[in-house]
Structure formats: structure tokens, C-alpha cells
C-alpha positions in Angstrom: 0.0 0.0 0.0 2.8 2.4 0.9 4.8 1.5 -2.2 1.8 2.4 -4.4 1.6 5.8 -2.8 5.3 6.4 -3.0 5.4 5.3 -6.7 2.5 7.6 -7.5 4.3 10.5 -5.7 7.6 9.7 -7.5 5.8 9.5 -10.9 4.2 12.9 -10.2 7.5 14.4 -9.2 9.1 13.0 -12.3 6.4 14.5 -14.5 6.8 17.8 -12.8 10.5 17.8 -13.2 10.2 17.0 -16.9 7.6 19.7 -17.5 9.7 22.2 -15.6 12.8 21.5 -17.6 11.0 21.6 -20.9 9.4 24.9 -19.9 12.8 26.3 -18.9 14.3 25.2 -22.3 11.5 26.8 -24.3 11.2 30.0 -22.3 15.0 30.5 -22.2 15.2 30.4 -26.0 12.5 33.0 -26.4 13.8 35.1 -23.5 17.3 35.1 -25.1 15.9 36.0 -28.5 13.9 38.9 -27.0 16.8 40.0 -24.9 19.2 40.0 -27.8 16.9 42.2 -30.0 16.4 44.6 -27.1 20.1 44.6 -26.4 20.9 45.6 -30.0 18.2 48.2 -30.2 18.9 49.9 -26.9 21.7 52.4 -26.5 24.2 51.4 -23.8 25.6 53.6 -21.1 29.2 53.3 -20.0 28.1 51.1 -17.1 26.6 48.6 -19.5 23.0 49.2 -18.5 20.5 50.6 -21.1 19.8 54.3 -20.8 16.2 55.2 -19.7 14.0 56.9 -22.2 12.1 60.0 -21.1 8.8 61.1 -22.6 8.5 64.7 -23.5 4.7 64.7 -23.2 3.4 65.7 -19.7 1.1 63.2 -18.0 -0.9 65.9 -16.3 -1.6 69.3 -17.8 -1.6 72.2 -15.3 -4.8 74.3 -15.3 -4.4 77.6 -17.2 -1.5 76.4 -19.3 -1.4 77.2 -23.0 -1.7 73.6 -24.2 -5.1 73.4 -22.4 -6.5 76.1 -24.7 -5.5 74.0 -27.7 -7.3 70.9 -26.5 -11.0 70.3 -26.9 -13.2 71.1 -23.9 -13.9 68.2 -21.6 -17.1 66.2 -22.4 -19.8 66.5 -19.8 -20.8 63.2 -18.4 -24.5 62.4 -18.1 -26.1 62.3 -14.7 -27.1 59.1 -12.9 -30.8 59.7 -13.5 -30.1 60.1 -17.3 -28.3 56.9 -17.4 -30.8 54.9 -15.3 -33.7 56.1 -17.4 -32.4 54.5 -20.6 -33.8 51.0 -21.1 -31.2 48.6 -22.2 -32.2 45.4 -24.1 -32.1 42.1 -22.4 -29.8 39.3 -23.7 -32.8 37.6 -25.3 -33.9 40.8 -27.0 -30.4 41.4 -28.4 -30.2 37.9 -29.7 -33.6 38.3 -31.3 -32.5 41.6 -32.9 -29.4 40.1 -34.3 -31.2 37.0 -35.7 -33.8 39.4 -37.4 -31.0 41.4 -38.9 -29.3 38.3 -40.2 -32.5 36.9 -41.7 -33.3 40.3 -43.3 -29.8 40.4 -44.8 -30.1 36.9 -46.2 -33.5 37.7 -47.7 -32.1 40.8 -49.3 -29.2 38.9 -50.7 -31.6 36.3 -52.2 -33.8 39.0 -53.8 -30.8 40.9 -55.3 
């Protein structure tokens, strides 16, 4: 009884080790390929590390800046009541609509 449990555990351990080693082989090849292309594309600093790139576009625009006047005015969002009053179709209704559209398109294709 104990030997069956041990052999099952050993079999699972063997399968895990095989899968892990195969995964390491496959992933290391792709990682190496990606790393080599990045290594060639990136400029190197004297220390051997790639230099960081800096974006020239600000993430947050300060109010009253000149770039704000160039941008479009912010869109006003609807109120909660406006959103709640809209009736959205149920799943069944949307399926019925799509099947009606498909049958209408097929009918028009046959007629034309």
C-alpha cells in the first residue's frame, strides 16, 4: 500500500521535473531572443545598462496652461438619472434583434 503511494508521488515528481525542464528550455530560448533584440536596439551607457527613455509629453496638464486652450473642452458626463432612465435590451432581445438582422440580410441577398 505504501509502495503504491510512493510510486505515485515519484511519478508525479518525475512528470513535474520533466515539465519544468521543458518549460525552462522553451522559455529561455524566447527570452534570449527577445533580450538579444532589445540589447541591439537599446543604447548602452558606460556602465553597461541601457539608458532610460524620457517622454516629452506631460502626463498631467496644469490648469491655465497654453496647451489646455489648444485641447478640446472636456465632455460633460450624463447624470445618474439620465443613465438609469435608458432602457437597455435584455440578452434575449439582443439575440432576437441580431437574428432578425441576419435573416433580413439573407433575404435581401436572395432577392438581389
